[in-house]
C-alpha angles and dihedrals in degrees: 000000000000116000122191119190116187124189141161102073124132148124119308136164119252107279093033132117141237134180117213124201132199125191112199131194142162099046113155087230127046111283090235094063095051124095103234128202146181119230131185136201125195122197111284093007136101120258111262136196110249103176141350137198123196128214086265089052092251108155138208130188138195109253087244093066105031112132094015104059127056125192121203142162144214108202093185088065099034087238136140123195137198118200107199117195132175091020120199131201090251088063090067107117144107109286121214134179126211142140120286109266089032122242119227097261119079128188126233090265128215125264124236121193124182122196119208 
């Protein structure tokens, strides 16, 4: 069974930074060969893909976060990170990691709040 445990969220002022972490386990295939991604969901909005990183560490970003967010991975630790800089109030959401495409299981996520 897939388990995803996100951490690192919190309340920051606009322009601030946060680093999110996600420890993944239970994938049918080795973690290192999965494309992993961070998603976010704000109240009343659909979940959106924010950033993804392939097994070869190729990265993709939503236009709204390009140049501000950086996704990375440590395969030895089965961990994916999201460094978020220059945060804006519109970045406030619950942040979740998963594979891309996502598997059925989701973690509890970690909440990011940004004050203006």
